[in-house]
N, C-alpha and C positions, 0 to 999 in steps of 0.2 A: 643360447638365448631361448627362453620358453615361449610357447605360442600364446598370443593374446587370449584372455579369457572371454568366452562368448556369453553375452547376455541377450535375452529375447525381449525386445521392446513391446510393452503392452499398450502404452499410450504415448502420444507425442504432443507437445505444445510449443508454440512459437511466440516469442516476445521480441518486439522490435523497438529500437530508438533510432534517432537520426544517424548514429555512428555505428550501430551493430545490430545484427539479427541473431537471436539465440534459439537453438533447438534444444528442448528439454525432453529427455526420454525417461519415462518410468519403466524400469526393466525388471524382468523376473529372472532369477538365477536358475538355469535348467537343472543343476545338480540338486537343488532343494526341491524342485518339482518332482524328482524321481524318488525322493526320500519321504520318510514319515514326519520330517520336521516341518515346522510352519514356514510357509513361503514368505520371504522378506523382499520387499521392493527396494530398489535403489534408484536414485535419480542421477542421470548424467546430463551435463550441459555442454553443448558445442557452440562456441561463439564465433560468428563469421562477420567479416566486413560486408557491407552491401554488395560490392562487386563480386566477392567470393561466393556470397549466397546466390547471386544470379547465375554464376557459372555452375554452381552445384545444382540449381534448379534445372538447367539445360541438360546436364548429365543425367539427372534423375528422370526427366521426361523421355530422353532417348532410351534409357533402360526399360522404362515402363512400356514404351512403344514396341520394343523388341520382344518383351515378355508377352504382351497381348497378341502380337503377331504369331508367336510360336504356340501359345497355350490358350488363347481366347481372352475375352474381356474380363477384367478383374472385378469380382464382386467386393465392394468396399467392406462389407460386414461378414463375409464368409469366414467361418472358423473363429469368430469372436463376437463380442457383444457391442452394441452401440454404447457410447458414453452417456452419462447422465442417468435418466430413469431406468434404462435397460441394463445398466451395469450393476453388478452385485456391490452395492455401496458398503455393505457391512464388511465384506472381505477387504475392500479398499481401505476402510477405516482401521481395520485390524493391522494392516501393513503400515499405515500412517502413524499409528500409535508407537511404532518402534523407532521412529525418527523424532528429532526435536527441532525446536526453533522455527524459523521461516520455512524450512523444508517440509515440515508437517503441514503447514498451511497450504503450500503449493500442491502437495499430493492430495489433500482433501478437496480443494477446489477443482483440480483436474478430474477427480472422481465424480464430482457433480456434473461435469461437462459444461460448465459456464465459461463464457468469454470474459476474462477479467483484465483490468488494468493493474499495473505494478508501479508503485511509487516508493522511492527511497528517501531517507532523510538522515541528517546528523545533528546531534544535540551538543551544544557547547555549554558547559557548566564550569565553575571555578576549578582550574587545574587540569581539565580533561575534555576530550571530545569523544562522543560515542556514535558509532556509525552502523551498529548492528540493529537496524530499524527498517522494517518494510510495511507497506500497506497495500492490500489487494482489494479491489472493489469491482462489483458487477451489478447489473440491473436485476432487481427482484423478479421481474416478469419472466426471466429466463428459467425460473424454477417452476412456473405454472401455478395452478390453483392450490396445490397441496404443498406449498413451499415450507410450511412449518414442519411437516412430517419428513420432508427431504432433508431439512437442515438438522433435525434432532440428532442423528448419529454423529454429525460433525461437531455439534456443540458438546456432546458427551466425550468424544475423543479429545477435544481441547480442554476438557475438565472444567467447563464453565460452571460456576456455582449454581446449584438448583434454583435459588431465588432469581438469579439473573436469567436462567433459561425460561422461567415463567414470564418474566417481564418482557424479554426479547420476543417470545412467541405471541404474547398478547398484542404487541404493537407492530408485529411484522407486516400485516396487511396495509398499514398506514404508510409504510416506507416505500420509496421508489428505488433507492440504492442501498446495497448492503456492502459493508467493508469489514475485513478482518486484518488484524495487524499483529506484529511481534516486535518487541523491544528487548534486546539483550541487556543484561546487567550482571554485575559481579555476583557470583553465587547462584545464578539462575536467570530468569527472564520473565517478561510479562506478556500475556496474550490479551488481545483487544478485539472487540466486535462493536460495530456501529450500525445504527439504523439512521438513514438520512431521509428527512421529510422535506425534500426539495422539489416536489412536483410543480409548484407554481413557476419555478424557473424554466421547467421543460415545456410547459403548456402555453405560456403567454409571453409576449414581448414586453420588455421593460417600458413603462409609461402607458401601457394599454389597460391598466387596472390599478386599483388601490392596494398598495403594499403596506402591510402593518409596520409600525415603527420598529418592532422586534418580534421574533418568534423562535421557537425551538427548531433548530435545523438538524442537529444530531443528538441522539441519545447514545452515550458510550458506555461500554461494559469492559472493565479492566481487572485482571486477576493474575496472581502469581502463578507461574507455570508449574511450580512444584508444590505449592500450598494454596489452594483456591480459597482458603479462609481469609487470605489477604486480598481483599477485593474492594473496588470502589465503583460507584455509578457516577458518570459525568454528564453534564448538560452543556451543550454548545448553543448559545443564543446568538442568532444572527441579527445584525443591525444593517439592513440593506439600503438605507437612505443616506448614508454618510459619504461625503465627498472625500478625496484624498486628504485635503486640509483638515476636514472634520475628524478623520481617522487619526491623524497625527496628534491633534488636539486632545482627543479622548484618551489615547494611549498615554499622553503626558499627564493628564489629570488623574487617571485611574491607576496608573502603574508606576510612573516616574515623576512624582510631584516636586521633587527637590529642585534647587536652583540650576543644577547641571547634571546631566546623565549620559554616560557613555552608551548604554544600550539604546536610549531614545535616539541619539544621533545616528546610530547604525540603522535602526528601523526607519527613521525619517529618510535616510539616504536611499534605502530600498524603495520606499513609496514614491519619492520624487523621481527616481530613475524610471520606474514602471509607469508613472503618470505621463511621461513623455511619449509612451508607446501604446497606451490604451485609454479608452474612454473612462470618465469618472464613474459611470454606473456599472462598469465591468469589475470594479473592486468588490471583494466580498469580505466583510469584517465580522468576526465572531469573538465572543467572550466565553470563557470556559470556567466552570466551577465543579469541584468534585466533593462528594460526601465524605465526611469523617477525615479530612486532611486539609492543609492550608492552600491547596492548589487554587490559584486565581491567575488566569492568563488570557492572552488574546491571540488571535490568528488572523493574518491578512493574506488573502488569496490574490495572486497577481499572475496567474498562468497566462492570461490572454495577452500579456505583454510580449510573450515569445522571446524572452531574453535568456541567454545561456548563463550558467554559473560563472564562467570566467569573466563575464562583464561586471560581475559583482565582486571580483576578487579583492579589491582594496577594502571594501566593507567587511568581507569575511576575515581578512587579515586583521582589521581593527578589532573584531570580536575576539580573535585568538589572543591578541595583545592585551585586551581589556581584562581577560580572565586567566592570563598566564598559561595558555594552552601550549604545550610543546609543538613547535612548528613542524617537526618531522611527522608527528602523529597526524596533524591536520593534512599535510601534503599527501600522505598515503591514501587518505580518503578522497581528497580533492582531485588529484591528477587524473585518475581514470574516469571521473565524472564531469570534468569541467566543461565539456561540450554539450551537456544535457541542459534542457530547459529548467530554469528556476521556477518554482511553483508558489510557495507561500512561506512566510516567516511567522513563528509564534514565539512568545516570550512572556515574562512575568515571573511568578513563583511556581515551582513545580511541587509535587506532592510531598517532597521532603523539606519544603520551605526555602529552597535555593533559587537564586536568580539563574535564569537560563535564556538561551536563544536557540531555537531549532529551525533548521532550514530544509525545506522539502523540495524535491526535484524529480524530474524524469518522466512525468506524464505530459505528452505534448497536447496543447490546446487547453480548453477550460474544463473545470470540474463541474460547471453549471450546465 
């Protein structure tokens, strides 16, 4: 039996949900460090249950205590660089360029040194369910006053179209939240970036000021991961004054105007269940349009209900039946995630003109 291969951890990140705590290590291969070849980072993830993580914490504390007793107090940054501004972001970007998909996003945000939230989702379209979808978001203030310059290498590694880079950087200072996403697809995938203009929700209490009937909440940038000429700009318009009943009525009139609609029944079921666990003003309703394609959709945020996916299982099952999704495919996505909090549902027509429903989950609490 061969000895395990050693990798030196360069950065560590922790992600947690109610059911698990993940340790993500960005590691350098020592064999490559000794050679003339380019250093390639790899990412390793260790998933622990909360009790196991607590036991590991105690073991680690004991080990550090013994080490400091024998060798002196540990300097957190001795022999290395601080994350974020002090780290060689160009070297980190060069390493990230050698991986693909969501792993590239994680490596780039780790290199920036920001504290980000991670959200998953799965999209149901006729005949299939797609679960290779992630969204990572963080507060723009973490980047400081020169946020545009710090993000420029990241945008370039993600191959964001130059036109989008210009628009993104022009509006960056207006945003309070930045989000980056990835959606896998046959033959490739799509990278996404969003500017969120939601400062009014952070600064004032509902009812204490005049809220506009509608306003631009997100500006979205989406481009093909292998051919950035295939790109679209999306606008997410928020309608903050709608009650749960008004939301269902608007979805019916705008997206499912026929005498009967299976998707509408599913969406209505989600809204009614969430309405029993949260105030009407805690719902967040958006409508989405993209340039140069038929995309027209809605998004209903219900994170504040704090309801797990498994409590919506009958409705998720109905969605699979409605569009003939193989049950085994759905169960493979659902089972590991069923204890996580449901967040929001979107539906309507996607950029290929297909009916769809997408279900987001995994971020505890509200996005507002």
